[in-house]
C-alpha positions, 0 to 999 in steps of 0.5 A: 735593941734586937728583935728575931723573926723568921722570913722564908726560912731566914732568921732575920735580926733586926737592929733598932739601936739607932747607934751600934757603938762603944756604949751598946756593943757589949750589951747588944752582943750578949742580948744576941748570944742569949737568944736561940736561932731557927737553923738557917741562912740569917739576915741582919737588917740594920735599917735602923742603925744610923751610926756605927763604930769599930766597937759596933763592927766587932759586935757583928763580927763576934756574932758572926763567928759565934754563928759558924755559918757556911757563906757569908751572912747577909746585911741589909738597910745600911745607911750611908754613913754605916755603908762607908764605915763598912766599905773603908774596913772592908766588911762589905767583903765579909758580909753579902750587902743588900739594899733591903730585906725584901731584896736580900730574901729574894736573892739566892744565898751566896 
């Protein structure tokens, strides 16, 4: 469901749940909160997520609030339906959105 790796000093959180919805949102958030991150920026890779609902968005926001990051967290790999949900809910203003991990890592932090 969630893998955390390091790349160029960035914590890359890869979500491979397929769906980030009410059925798994609480478990996803709890799984994340049980992890220890290295200091540094965070990038959320959502390439493996084809659907997200309001519960999934709520879990992401809870995680971001928990992290207390100085800038906007990065997110990448949004599938078309997920990207639409981010636009409709204006989450595209909360997260710095990138097409993929490589582009995000090559872009200076926002």
